[in-house]
C-alpha positions in Angstrom: 105.1 140.5 3.9 102.8 139.5 1.0 100.0 137.2 2.0 100.7 135.0 -1.1 104.4 134.7 -1.7 107.8 135.7 -0.2 111.3 136.0 -1.4 113.6 135.4 1.6 116.8 137.1 0.4 117.4 139.5 -2.5 119.9 137.1 -4.0 117.5 134.2 -4.1 116.2 132.8 -7.4 113.2 130.9 -5.8 110.0 132.2 -4.3 108.1 130.7 -1.4 104.3 130.1 -1.4 102.7 131.3 1.8 99.4 129.8 0.7 98.4 127.0 -1.7 98.7 128.4 -5.3 97.0 126.8 -8.2 98.7 125.8 -11.5 98.0 128.5 -14.2 97.4 131.3 -11.7 99.5 134.4 -11.7 101.1 135.9 -8.6 103.1 139.1 -8.3 106.1 139.8 -6.2 108.0 143.1 -6.1 106.2 144.3 -9.2 106.9 141.2 -11.3 104.2 138.7 -12.3 104.8 135.0 -12.3 102.5 132.4 -14.0 102.7 129.0 -12.2 103.5 125.9 -14.2 102.6 123.6 -11.3 100.4 123.6 -8.2 102.6 125.2 -5.5 101.5 124.0 -2.0 102.0 126.4 0.9 105.6 126.2 2.2 107.0 125.1 -1.2 109.0 127.1 -3.7 108.8 127.9 -7.4 111.7 128.9 -9.7 111.8 132.6 -10.5 113.5 132.2 -13.8 114.0 129.5 -16.4 116.7 127.1 -15.1 119.2 125.0 -17.1 120.7 121.7 -16.0 123.5 122.3 -13.5 122.3 125.8 -12.6 122.8 126.8 -9.0 119.8 127.6 -6.8 120.1 130.2 -4.1 117.9 130.6 -1.0 118.5 132.6 2.2 121.3 134.1 0.1 123.4 130.8 -0.1 123.8 127.9 -2.4 121.2 125.2 -1.6 121.2 122.9 -4.6 121.8 122.4 -8.3 119.1 121.9 -11.0 119.0 118.3 -12.4 117.3 119.1 -15.7 115.9 122.2 -17.5 112.9 123.7 -15.7 110.7 126.6 -16.6 110.0 129.7 -14.5 107.0 129.0 -12.2 107.8 125.3 -11.8 107.7 123.8 -8.4 111.0 122.9 -6.7 111.1 119.2 -6.0 113.5 116.3 -5.1 113.4 115.3 -8.8 114.6 118.6 -10.3 116.9 119.8 -7.5 119.7 118.0 -5.6 121.6 119.2 -2.6 124.7 121.3 -3.1 126.6 123.5 -0.6 129.3 126.1 -0.9 132.9 125.5 0.2 134.1 127.3 3.3 137.4 128.4 4.9 138.8 131.0 7.2 138.9 134.4 5.4 139.9 136.7 8.3 136.7 138.7 8.0 136.2 141.3 10.8 132.5 140.8 11.5 130.6 143.9 12.5 127.4 143.3 14.5 124.7 145.9 15.2 122.8 144.7 18.3 119.0 145.1 18.4 117.4 147.6 20.6 117.0 145.7 23.9 115.9 148.8 25.9 112.5 147.2 26.6 114.3 144.5 28.6 116.9 146.7 30.3 117.0 146.1 34.0 114.6 143.2 33.8 115.1 140.1 36.0 113.8 136.6 36.3 113.2 134.7 39.5 115.6 131.8 39.5 117.5 129.4 41.8 120.9 130.9 42.7 123.7 128.3 42.9 126.9 128.5 45.0 129.1 128.9 41.9 127.1 132.0 40.7 125.0 130.4 38.1 121.2 130.6 38.2 118.8 127.8 37.4 115.4 128.2 36.0 114.2 125.1 37.9 115.2 123.1 41.0 115.3 119.4 40.2 116.5 116.3 42.0 118.3 114.0 39.5 118.7 110.2 39.5 121.6 109.0 37.5 122.4 105.3 36.7 126.0 104.7 35.7 124.9 101.6 33.7 121.7 100.4 32.1 121.5 97.5 34.6 120.1 100.0 37.1 117.3 101.2 34.9 114.7 98.9 36.5 115.7 100.2 40.0 115.2 103.7 38.8 111.8 102.8 37.4 110.7 101.4 40.8 112.0 104.5 42.6 110.4 106.8 40.1 107.0 105.2 40.6 107.3 105.5 44.4 108.5 109.1 44.5 106.4 110.5 41.7 103.2 109.1 43.0 103.7 109.9 46.7 105.4 113.3 46.4 103.1 114.8 43.8 105.2 114.7 40.5 103.4 112.1 38.4 102.0 113.2 35.1 98.6 111.9 36.2 98.6 114.0 39.4 96.2 116.5 38.1 93.7 113.7 37.4 94.2 112.2 40.8 93.8 115.6 42.4 90.6 116.1 40.3 89.2 112.7 41.4 89.9 113.5 45.0 88.1 116.8 44.6 85.1 115.0 43.0 84.9 112.5 45.9 85.1 115.4 48.5 82.5 117.4 46.6 80.1 114.5 46.4 80.5 113.8 50.1 79.9 117.5 51.0 77.2 118.1 48.4 79.3 120.6 46.4 79.2 121.6 42.7 81.4 119.2 40.8 81.1 121.4 37.6 83.4 124.1 39.0 86.3 121.8 40.1 89.8 122.7 39.1 91.8 120.4 36.8 94.7 122.9 36.3 98.4 121.9 36.8 98.5 124.6 39.6 95.8 122.6 41.5 97.9 119.4 41.3 101.1 121.3 42.2 99.5 122.4 45.5 99.7 118.7 46.6 103.4 118.5 46.3 105.3 117.7 49.5 108.3 119.9 48.5 106.9 123.1 47.0 110.4 124.5 46.0 111.4 121.3 44.2 110.1 121.4 40.6 110.6 117.8 39.8 112.4 114.5 40.4 114.1 113.4 37.1 115.6 110.1 36.0 118.3 109.7 33.3 117.6 106.2 32.1 119.9 105.2 29.3 121.4 102.1 27.5 125.1 102.7 28.1 127.8 102.4 30.8 128.9 98.9 29.8 129.5 96.8 26.7 130.2 98.8 23.5 133.4 100.7 23.3 135.2 102.1 26.3 135.2 105.5 24.6 131.4 105.4 24.7 131.5 104.9 28.5 134.0 107.8 28.8 131.8 110.2 26.8 128.8 109.0 28.8 130.6 109.8 32.1 131.3 113.4 31.0 127.7 113.7 29.9 126.3 112.5 33.3 128.8 114.7 35.1 127.5 117.7 33.0 123.9 116.9 34.1 124.8 116.6 37.7 126.5 120.0 37.5 123.7 121.6 35.7 122.3 124.8 37.3 118.8 123.5 37.2 119.8 120.5 39.3 119.8 120.8 43.1 120.9 117.3 44.1 121.8 113.9 42.7 121.3 110.2 43.5 123.6 107.9 41.6 122.9 104.1 41.3 125.8 101.8 40.2 126.0 98.1 39.7 129.7 97.9 40.4 131.3 95.9 37.6 130.4 98.1 34.7 132.8 100.0 32.4 131.7 103.4 33.7 133.0 103.2 37.2 131.7 105.6 39.9 135.2 107.0 40.3 135.3 107.9 36.6 132.1 109.9 37.0 133.4 111.6 40.1 136.7 112.6 38.4 134.8 114.1 35.5 132.5 115.9 37.9 135.4 117.5 39.7 137.2 118.4 36.4 134.0 120.2 35.3 133.5 122.0 38.6 136.2 121.7 41.3 133.9 123.5 43.8 130.9 121.1 43.3 129.0 121.0 46.5 125.5 119.8 45.8 124.0 116.9 47.8 125.3 113.8 46.1 124.3 110.2 47.2 125.9 107.1 45.6 124.7 103.5 45.9 126.4 100.5 44.5 124.2 97.5 44.2 126.9 94.8 44.4 128.2 96.4 47.6 124.8 96.9 49.2 123.5 93.5 48.5 119.8 93.0 48.2 117.8 95.1 45.8 115.2 96.0 48.4 117.9 97.4 50.7 119.4 99.5 47.8 116.0 100.9 46.8 114.8 101.7 50.4 118.1 103.4 51.3 118.2 105.4 48.1 114.7 106.6 48.7 115.4 107.5 52.3 118.6 109.5 51.6 116.9 111.2 48.6 114.0 112.2 50.8 116.6 113.9 53.2 118.2 115.6 50.2 114.8 116.8 48.9 114.1 118.4 52.2 117.5 120.2 52.0 117.1 121.6 48.5 113.5 122.6 49.2 114.9 125.3 51.5 116.1 127.2 48.4 113.7 129.7 47.1 113.5 131.7 43.8 115.2 135.1 43.8 115.7 137.8 41.2 118.5 137.5 38.7 119.6 139.6 35.7 118.7 138.2 32.3 122.5 137.9 31.7 122.2 134.7 33.8 120.0 133.0 31.3 121.5 130.3 29.0 119.1 129.7 26.0 119.4 126.7 23.8 117.8 127.0 20.4 116.6 123.9 18.5 114.3 122.9 15.7 112.5 119.6 15.0 109.7 118.4 12.8 110.7 121.4 10.6 108.6 122.7 7.7 108.9 125.2 4.9 107.9 128.0 7.2 110.5 127.2 9.9 113.2 129.4 8.4 110.6 132.2 7.7 108.7 132.6 10.9 109.7 130.7 14.1 113.4 130.3 13.5 114.1 134.0 12.7 111.8 135.1 15.5 113.8 132.9 17.9 116.9 134.3 16.3 115.8 137.8 17.2 115.0 136.7 20.8 118.5 135.2 20.8 120.1 138.5 19.7 118.2 140.4 22.3 119.5 138.0 25.0 123.1 138.3 23.7 122.7 142.1 23.8 121.7 141.8 27.4 124.7 139.7 28.3 123.2 136.2 28.2 124.2 133.0 26.5 122.7 131.4 23.4 123.6 127.8 22.3 123.1 126.8 18.6 123.7 123.1 17.9 122.8 120.5 15.3 125.9 120.5 13.1 124.4 118.5 10.2 121.9 121.3 10.0 124.5 123.9 9.6 125.6 122.4 6.3 125.8 125.1 3.7 126.0 128.1 6.1 129.4 127.3 7.4 131.1 130.2 5.7 128.7 132.7 7.3 129.4 131.2 10.8 133.2 131.2 10.1 133.0 134.8 9.1 131.0 135.6 12.3 133.6 134.0 14.6 135.4 136.3 17.0 138.8 134.8 16.4 140.7 132.4 14.1 140.9 129.7 16.7 137.1 129.7 17.2 136.6 129.6 13.5 139.1 126.8 13.0 137.6 124.7 15.8 134.2 124.9 14.1 135.6 123.9 10.7 137.5 121.0 12.3 134.5 119.6 14.1 132.3 120.0 11.0 134.7 118.3 8.7 135.5 115.5 11.2 131.8 114.8 11.7 131.0 114.8 8.0 134.0 112.5 7.3 132.6 109.9 9.8 129.2 110.1 8.1 130.7 109.8 4.6 132.8 106.8 5.5 129.6 105.1 6.6 128.2 105.6 3.2 125.9 108.4 4.2 126.2 112.2 4.2 124.8 115.4 5.6 122.6 115.7 2.5 120.5 112.8 3.8 119.5 114.7 6.9 116.0 115.9 5.8 113.3 113.5 6.9 110.3 112.5 4.7 108.2 115.0 6.7 110.7 117.8 6.1 110.6 117.1 2.4 106.9 116.8 2.1 106.5 120.3 3.7 109.0 122.1 1.5 112.6 121.4 2.8 113.9 119.8 -0.4 117.6 119.8 0.4 119.7 119.8 3.5 121.2 123.1 2.6 117.7 124.6 2.5 116.9 123.1 5.8 120.2 124.2 7.3 120.0 127.8 6.0 116.6 128.1 7.7 117.7 126.3 10.9 120.7 128.5 11.4 118.5 131.5 11.7 117.6 130.4 15.3 121.1 131.6 16.3 120.3 135.2 15.2 123.1 137.4 13.8 125.4 138.0 16.8 129.1 137.0 16.7 130.2 133.4 17.4 132.1 133.7 20.6 132.9 130.0 21.2 132.6 126.5 19.7 132.0 123.6 22.0 132.5 119.9 21.4 129.9 117.5 22.8 129.5 117.9 26.6 131.8 120.9 26.8 130.4 123.7 29.1 129.5 127.1 27.8 131.4 129.7 29.8 131.2 132.8 27.7 128.3 135.2 27.2 127.1 135.4 23.7 126.5 132.9 20.9 128.3 129.5 21.1 128.0 126.6 18.6 127.6 123.2 20.2 128.6 120.0 18.3 125.6 117.6 18.3 123.6 115.6 15.8 120.4 117.1 14.3 118.4 114.3 15.9 115.9 116.0 18.2 116.6 114.2 21.5 120.4 113.8 21.0 120.6 117.5 20.2 118.6 118.7 23.3 120.5 116.2 25.4 123.8 117.8 24.3 122.6 121.3 24.6 121.6 120.8 28.2 125.0 119.3 28.9 126.6 122.5 27.7 124.5 124.4 30.3 121.3 125.6 28.6 118.8 126.5 31.3 115.9 126.9 28.8 115.4 125.4 25.3 113.4 127.1 22.6 112.3 124.3 20.2 110.7 125.4 17.0 108.5 122.9 15.0 106.3 123.1 11.9 104.9 119.6 12.0 104.7 119.0 15.8 107.3 117.3 17.9 106.4 115.9 21.4 109.8 116.0 23.2 111.5 117.7 26.0 114.5 117.3 28.4 114.8 116.1 32.0 116.6 119.1 33.4 116.0 121.9 30.9 112.5 123.2 30.4 111.7 123.0 26.7 109.4 125.6 25.1 107.7 124.6 21.9 107.3 127.3 19.2 105.0 126.6 16.2 105.9 127.9 12.8 102.3 128.2 11.8 98.9 128.7 13.4 97.3 125.5 12.0 99.8 123.5 14.0 99.3 125.5 17.1 95.5 125.0 16.9 95.8 121.3 16.0 98.3 120.4 18.8 97.7 122.9 21.6 98.8 120.3 24.1 102.4 120.6 23.0 102.7 124.1 21.6 103.5 127.1 23.9 104.0 129.9 21.3 102.4 130.4 17.9 104.5 132.2 15.3 101.7 132.1 12.7 101.2 135.8 13.0 104.5 136.3 11.2 103.2 134.4 8.2 99.9 136.2 8.1 101.6 139.6 8.5 100.0 140.6 11.8 103.4 140.6 13.6 106.9 141.4 12.5 109.9 139.1 13.2 111.0 141.6 15.8 107.7 141.8 17.6 107.4 138.0 17.7 111.0 137.8 19.0 110.2 140.1 21.8 107.1 138.1 22.7 109.2 134.9 22.8 111.7 136.5 25.1 108.9 137.7 27.4 107.6 134.1 27.6 111.2 132.9 28.4 111.4 135.3 31.3 108.1 134.0 32.7 109.1 130.4 32.2 112.5 131.0 33.8 110.7 132.5 36.8 108.3 129.6 37.2 105.3 131.8 36.4 104.3 129.6 33.4 105.1 125.9 32.8 106.0 124.8 29.3 103.8 122.0 27.9 106.7 119.6 27.6 107.3 119.9 31.4 103.6 119.4 32.2 103.6 116.2 30.1 106.9 114.9 31.8 108.5 114.7 28.3 111.9 113.9 29.9 113.7 112.5 26.8 117.4 111.7 27.2 119.6 110.0 24.5 123.4 110.1 24.8 125.3 110.5 21.5 127.8 107.7 20.9 129.7 109.9 18.3 128.8 107.5 15.6 126.7 108.2 12.5 123.7 110.2 13.6 122.1 113.0 11.6 
């Protein structure tokens, strides 16, 4: 890779600046010299040829926009001179041929996970609190404070542990300069060593709104209860809400007829006093924690991993470094028999034809097309459109149109065949790459990805996004080293070496998969988990990009 500029695909007619380039300077690519008409900041693009009004612009080998007025070669691509455009798509009966990457380095490798009775393997062992309605959120908050503080799961535990060590050292005349503030030190104080956390799904649904919203929420909560990273569940219900406990139980049995995890249900209007509800919920949960604490990690093949791939706070390097590196890791996992889940349908706009052509069957392709078109129709009727997906931060850092953003975002899914397409909350059951219908919104997308069964999420970011998921450890992958150095508290993996040329996409992808194996085994804890970034937002199937 040149250290100044890059052309992503041979068919492209724009070139990406890898460093800030000054107006009037000349840069060369593939033996051709280009004199820049404008300053081109790093991550932005300039036109390779003179462009006329209405000319199509290609990047990543696909249509990403149309020129709004004549521009000269070397001019900077901007929101003024380029508007979103995407190619049409349909089923063409293409027989997709995939060459799997060389995964021999990982042959026979295992991770240490929690084996569930149904054969799935979790990367964590959580206890989950679920409210069927927002009226129970306060009770969850009270219980969270009690259990987190007393059982060793509060985000401030490392500081409490450190303070206790300071007091002990002072009393004993020890050296306070050598005390340990690491997460591992705080973890030693946990009552239940084999329980990785107690998680709470506070939400604003379950009553009011439309009955359809409550029905979708029920399926979502059932999916989380059935998640392989969840060992047991406590459900709090008011009693009179739209989402009845029986609806939740029905959805849970439909999802997994053999569900057998510890499950405790408390209905406030039946119990009576709030104090009695909270005390009994804590008591029974404590018994359940002791039960799931008996489960220990054991080796499992990499085929038991389910990897969700997500991007947020994307920049002009996302589709060049982190996303394709994650895509290579995805292809490696697919070659090893694992699952990969690619979501964010508004951020697949413009690459639909490629995904249709990669589908293993016509029904899979047509389900994808139906969900994409139905989703876009809802957005259009509301007076919006997929073209409005890029945020101001995306645009400022070089993602001028939704099609550019989408073409880069789709690279997280690698190049393997699309084996299945899942509507929101549908479970992934097949090995290989599945598409999951969710919004592009960071938390709504990760919420939906976990509902489909992802046991780890790789989350790429170019600007820095502090978010995670309650039940699915979320690994942050920086597109550039400046971000990794500026926000080390949220970044786990730096893909900057791809930009500076010190690592190839393939080498970076292998490093990413290595990190995933360690995280799945509990050997390393992603920053989002350490910070208790347990974000959970159900999608109401309305207009969300």
